[in-house]
Backbone as JSON Lines, residues from 0, in Angstrom:
{"i":0,"aa":"X","n":[0.83,-1.18,0.0],"ca":[0.0,0.0,0.0],"c":[0.87,1.25,0.0]}
{"i":1,"aa":"X","n":[0.48,2.21,-0.76],"ca":[1.24,3.45,-0.82],"c":[0.83,4.35,0.36]}
{"i":2,"aa":"X","n":[1.66,5.29,0.74],"ca":[1.3,6.21,1.82],"c":[0.03,7.01,1.53]}
{"i":3,"aa":"X","n":[-0.2,7.33,0.25],"ca":[-1.42,8.06,-0.1],"c":[-2.66,7.22,0.17]}
{"i":4,"aa":"X","n":[-2.62,5.94,-0.18],"ca":[-3.76,5.05,0.08],"c":[-4.01,4.9,1.57]}
{"i":5,"aa":"X","n":[-2.94,4.75,2.33],"ca":[-3.09,4.62,3.79],"c":[-3.68,5.9,4.36]}
{"i":6,"aa":"X","n":[-3.21,7.05,3.9],"ca":[-3.73,8.33,4.38],"c":[-5.21,8.49,4.07]}
{"i":7,"aa":"X","n":[-5.61,8.1,2.87],"ca":[-7.03,8.2,2.51],"c":[-7.89,7.28,3.36]}
{"i":8,"aa":"X","n":[-7.39,6.08,3.64],"ca":[-8.14,5.15,4.49],"c":[-8.27,5.71,5.9]}
{"i":9,"aa":"X","n":[-7.2,6.29,6.42],"ca":[-7.24,6.88,7.76],"c":[-8.25,8.02,7.81]}
{"i":10,"aa":"X","n":[-8.26,8.87,6.8],"ca":[-9.21,9.99,6.77],"c":[-10.65,9.48,6.72]}
{"i":11,"aa":"X","n":[-10.91,8.49,5.88],"ca":[-12.27,7.97,5.75],"c":[-12.73,7.32,7.06]}
{"i":12,"aa":"X","n":[-11.86,6.51,7.67],"ca":[-12.23,5.87,8.93],"c":[-12.43,6.9,10.03]}
{"i":13,"aa":"X","n":[-11.58,7.92,10.06],"ca":[-11.73,8.98,11.06],"c":[-13.07,9.69,10.91]}
{"i":14,"aa":"X","n":[-13.45,10.01,9.68],"ca":[-14.74,10.66,9.45],"c":[-15.9,9.74,9.83]}
{"i":15,"aa":"X","n":[-15.76,8.46,9.58],"ca":[-16.81,7.51,9.97],"c":[-16.93,7.43,11.49]}
{"i":16,"aa":"X","n":[-15.81,7.42,12.17],"ca":[-15.84,7.38,13.64],"c":[-16.47,8.65,14.19]}
{"i":17,"aa":"X","n":[-16.13,9.81,13.62],"ca":[-16.72,11.07,14.08],"c":[-18.22,11.12,13.82]}
{"i":18,"aa":"X","n":[-18.67,10.48,12.76],"ca":[-20.1,10.51,12.45],"c":[-20.92,9.7,13.44]}
{"i":19,"aa":"X","n":[-20.28,8.86,14.25],"ca":[-21.01,8.09,15.26],"c":[-21.36,8.93,16.48]}
{"i":20,"aa":"X","n":[-20.71,10.09,16.63],"ca":[-21.0,10.95,17.76],"c":[-20.06,10.75,18.93]}
{"i":21,"aa":"X","n":[-19.05,9.94,18.76],"ca":[-18.07,9.72,19.84],"c":[-17.27,11.01,20.03]}
{"i":22,"aa":"X","n":[-16.88,11.32,21.27],"ca":[-16.07,12.53,21.49],"c":[-14.77,12.5,20.67]}
{"i":23,"aa":"X","n":[-14.32,13.67,20.27],"ca":[-13.19,13.79,19.36],"c":[-11.93,13.14,19.92]}
{"i":24,"aa":"X","n":[-11.62,13.37,21.18],"ca":[-10.39,12.82,21.77],"c":[-10.4,11.29,21.72]}
{"i":25,"aa":"X","n":[-11.54,10.69,22.07],"ca":[-11.62,9.23,22.07],"c":[-11.62,8.69,20.64]}
{"i":26,"aa":"X","n":[-12.27,9.41,19.73],"ca":[-12.29,8.97,18.33],"c":[-10.91,8.99,17.71]}
{"i":27,"aa":"X","n":[-10.17,10.08,17.93],"ca":[-8.81,10.16,17.39],"c":[-7.9,9.12,18.01]}
{"i":28,"aa":"X","n":[-8.04,8.9,19.32],"ca":[-7.23,7.89,19.98],"c":[-7.54,6.49,19.47]}
{"i":29,"aa":"X","n":[-8.81,6.21,19.28],"ca":[-9.22,4.89,18.77],"c":[-8.67,4.65,17.37]}
{"i":30,"aa":"X","n":[-8.82,5.63,16.49],"ca":[-8.34,5.48,15.11],"c":[-6.82,5.34,15.09]}
{"i":31,"aa":"X","n":[-6.14,6.15,15.89],"ca":[-4.67,6.09,15.91],"c":[-4.19,4.73,16.4]}
{"i":32,"aa":"X","n":[-4.77,4.25,17.49],"ca":[-4.34,2.94,18.01],"c":[-4.71,1.81,17.06]}
{"i":33,"aa":"X","n":[-5.88,1.9,16.44],"ca":[-6.32,0.85,15.52],"c":[-5.35,0.73,14.34]}
{"i":34,"aa":"X","n":[-4.98,1.86,13.74],"ca":[-4.07,1.8,12.6],"c":[-2.64,1.51,13.01]}
{"i":35,"aa":"X","n":[-2.24,1.94,14.2],"ca":[-0.9,1.61,14.68],"c":[-0.76,0.1,14.86]}
{"i":36,"aa":"X","n":[-1.74,-0.52,15.49],"ca":[-1.68,-1.96,15.68],"c":[-1.88,-2.72,14.37]}
{"i":37,"aa":"X","n":[-2.65,-2.16,13.44],"ca":[-2.86,-2.82,12.16],"c":[-1.59,-2.85,11.32]}
{"i":38,"aa":"X","n":[-0.89,-1.73,11.28],"ca":[0.28,-1.65,10.4],"c":[1.59,-2.03,11.09]}
{"i":39,"aa":"X","n":[1.67,-1.88,12.4],"ca":[2.93,-2.15,13.1],"c":[2.89,-3.37,13.99]}
{"i":40,"aa":"X","n":[1.71,-3.87,14.31],"ca":[1.58,-5.04,15.17],"c":[1.41,-4.67,16.63]}
{"i":41,"aa":"X","n":[1.09,-5.68,17.45],"ca":[0.81,-5.42,18.85],"c":[2.07,-5.2,19.67]}
{"i":42,"aa":"X","n":[3.24,-5.35,19.08],"ca":[4.48,-5.03,19.77],"c":[4.61,-3.55,20.06]}
{"i":43,"aa":"X","n":[3.83,-2.74,19.35],"ca":[3.87,-1.29,19.55],"c":[3.11,-0.86,20.81]}
{"i":44,"aa":"X","n":[2.38,-1.78,21.44],"ca":[1.65,-1.44,22.67],"c":[2.61,-0.97,23.75]}
{"i":45,"aa":"X","n":[3.79,-1.58,23.79],"ca":[4.79,-1.17,24.78],"c":[5.26,0.26,24.52]}
{"i":46,"aa":"X","n":[5.46,0.6,23.26],"ca":[5.9,1.95,22.91],"c":[4.81,2.97,23.25]}
{"i":47,"aa":"X","n":[3.56,2.61,23.0],"ca":[2.45,3.51,23.32],"c":[2.4,3.75,24.83]}
{"i":48,"aa":"X","n":[2.53,2.69,25.61],"ca":[2.49,2.82,27.07],"c":[3.67,3.65,27.57]}
{"i":49,"aa":"X","n":[4.86,3.42,27.05],"ca":[6.03,4.19,27.48],"c":[5.88,5.67,27.13]}
{"i":50,"aa":"X","n":[5.36,5.96,25.96],"ca":[5.16,7.35,25.55],"c":[4.12,8.03,26.43]}
{"i":51,"aa":"X","n":[3.05,7.32,26.73],"ca":[1.99,7.87,27.56],"c":[2.51,8.2,28.96]}
{"i":52,"aa":"X","n":[3.18,7.25,29.58],"ca":[3.62,7.46,30.96],"c":[4.81,8.41,31.04]}
{"i":53,"aa":"X","n":[5.63,8.49,30.02],"ca":[6.72,9.48,30.05],"c":[6.17,10.89,29.92]}
{"i":54,"aa":"X","n":[5.04,11.05,29.24],"ca":[4.41,12.35,29.14],"c":[3.83,12.83,30.46]}
{"i":55,"aa":"X","n":[3.51,11.89,31.35],"ca":[2.97,12.26,32.66],"c":[4.02,12.84,33.59]}
{"i":56,"aa":"X","n":[5.29,12.69,33.23],"ca":[6.36,13.23,34.06],"c":[6.48,14.74,33.94]}
{"i":57,"aa":"X","n":[5.98,15.31,32.87],"ca":[6.09,16.75,32.67],"c":[5.02,17.49,33.46]}
{"i":58,"aa":"X","n":[5.46,18.48,34.23],"ca":[4.54,19.2,35.11],"c":[3.46,19.93,34.32]}
{"i":59,"aa":"X","n":[3.82,20.51,33.18],"ca":[2.84,21.29,32.4],"c":[1.69,20.4,31.93]}
{"i":60,"aa":"X","n":[1.99,19.19,31.54],"ca":[0.94,18.3,31.05],"c":[0.07,17.81,32.2]}
{"i":61,"aa":"X","n":[0.65,17.6,33.38],"ca":[-0.12,17.14,34.53],"c":[-1.01,18.27,35.05]}
{"i":62,"aa":"X","n":[-0.58,19.52,34.92],"ca":[-1.36,20.62,35.47],"c":[-2.6,20.95,34.63]}
{"i":63,"aa":"X","n":[-2.64,20.56,33.38],"ca":[-3.78,20.88,32.52],"c":[-5.08,20.29,33.06]}
{"i":64,"aa":"X","n":[-5.15,19.0,33.45],"ca":[-6.41,18.5,34.01],"c":[-6.81,19.21,35.31]}
{"i":65,"aa":"X","n":[-5.83,19.64,36.09],"ca":[-6.16,20.35,37.32],"c":[-6.82,21.7,37.04]}
{"i":66,"aa":"X","n":[-6.34,22.4,36.02],"ca":[-6.98,23.66,35.64],"c":[-8.39,23.42,35.1]}
{"i":67,"aa":"X","n":[-8.59,22.34,34.4],"ca":[-9.93,22.01,33.9],"c":[-10.87,21.73,35.06]}
{"i":68,"aa":"X","n":[-10.43,20.94,36.03],"ca":[-11.25,20.64,37.2],"c":[-11.55,21.91,37.99]}
{"i":69,"aa":"X","n":[-10.55,22.78,38.14],"ca":[-10.75,24.03,38.86],"c":[-11.78,24.9,38.13]}
{"i":70,"aa":"X","n":[-11.69,24.96,36.8],"ca":[-12.66,25.73,36.04],"c":[-14.07,25.2,36.16]}
{"i":71,"aa":"X","n":[-14.21,23.88,36.18],"ca":[-15.53,23.27,36.34],"c":[-16.08,23.58,37.72]}
{"i":72,"aa":"X","n":[-15.23,23.51,38.74],"ca":[-15.68,23.8,40.11],"c":[-16.12,25.25,40.24]}
{"i":73,"aa":"X","n":[-15.37,26.18,39.68],"ca":[-15.73,27.59,39.77],"c":[-16.98,27.89,38.96]}
{"i":74,"aa":"X","n":[-17.1,27.27,37.79],"ca":[-18.27,27.53,36.94],"c":[-19.56,26.99,37.53]}
{"i":75,"aa":"X","n":[-19.47,25.9,38.29],"ca":[-20.69,25.31,38.84],"c":[-21.05,25.86,40.22]}
{"i":76,"aa":"X","n":[-20.22,26.71,40.77],"ca":[-20.51,27.28,42.09],"c":[-20.91,28.76,41.94]}
{"i":77,"aa":"X","n":[-21.49,29.32,42.99],"ca":[-21.83,30.75,42.93],"c":[-20.59,31.65,42.83]}
{"i":78,"aa":"X","n":[-19.44,31.12,43.17],"ca":[-18.22,31.93,43.13],"c":[-17.93,32.4,41.71]}
{"i":79,"aa":"X","n":[-18.23,31.59,40.73],"ca":[-17.98,31.97,39.34],"c":[-18.78,33.19,38.94]}
{"i":80,"aa":"X","n":[-20.05,33.21,39.29],"ca":[-20.9,34.36,38.97],"c":[-20.43,35.61,39.72]}
{"i":81,"aa":"X","n":[-20.07,35.43,40.99],"ca":[-19.6,36.57,41.78],"c":[-18.3,37.13,41.23]}
{"i":82,"aa":"X","n":[-17.37,36.27,40.86],"ca":[-16.1,36.74,40.29],"c":[-16.32,37.47,38.98]}
{"i":83,"aa":"X","n":[-17.22,36.95,38.15],"ca":[-17.5,37.59,36.87],"c":[-18.11,38.97,37.07]}
{"i":84,"aa":"X","n":[-19.09,39.07,37.96],"ca":[-19.73,40.38,38.17],"c":[-18.77,41.38,38.8]}
{"i":85,"aa":"X","n":[-17.9,40.93,39.72],"ca":[-16.91,41.83,40.31],"c":[-15.92,42.32,39.27]}
{"i":86,"aa":"X","n":[-15.46,41.42,38.4],"ca":[-14.52,41.83,37.36],"c":[-15.2,42.77,36.36]}
{"i":87,"aa":"X","n":[-16.48,42.52,36.06],"ca":[-17.22,43.38,35.14],"c":[-17.33,44.8,35.71]}
{"i":88,"aa":"X","n":[-17.69,44.91,36.98],"ca":[-17.78,46.24,37.6],"c":[-16.43,46.93,37.64]}
{"i":89,"aa":"X","n":[-15.39,46.19,37.95],"ca":[-14.05,46.75,38.07],"c":[-13.56,47.28,36.72]}
{"i":90,"aa":"X","n":[-13.79,46.51,35.66],"ca":[-13.34,46.94,34.34],"c":[-14.15,48.11,33.81]}
{"i":91,"aa":"X","n":[-15.45,48.16,34.1],"ca":[-16.27,49.28,33.65],"c":[-15.83,50.57,34.35]}
{"i":92,"aa":"X","n":[-15.45,50.46,35.61],"ca":[-14.99,51.64,36.34],"c":[-13.69,52.18,35.75]}
{"i":93,"aa":"X","n":[-12.8,51.3,35.3],"ca":[-11.57,51.76,34.67],"c":[-11.83,52.39,33.31]}
{"i":94,"aa":"X","n":[-12.86,51.93,32.61],"ca":[-13.18,52.51,31.29],"c":[-13.74,53.92,31.46]}
{"i":95,"aa":"X","n":[-14.63,54.1,32.41],"ca":[-15.3,55.38,32.61],"c":[-14.34,56.39,33.23]}
{"i":96,"aa":"X","n":[-13.62,55.99,34.26],"ca":[-12.77,56.92,34.99],"c":[-11.45,57.02,34.37]}
């Protein structure tokens, strides 16, 4: 198979997976792992695991889920509305004055 044929198959399968309504992150991960194991074999599972866990060592990547959780907590509590209204009043005062 030529690289162009493989690329077209990957694009078509990716679009089919997206049309099922699966979330984008899971769809891309599924398609990537499916084609990795199809073309390279199951010996690549070790490489996938090593890459995944080595990425967890970086502080910036670990902090991203924490910021997401913090944002969800603030958005679902009254604190989010209070912070927004306080910032809105503060910025309007700087514009006028």
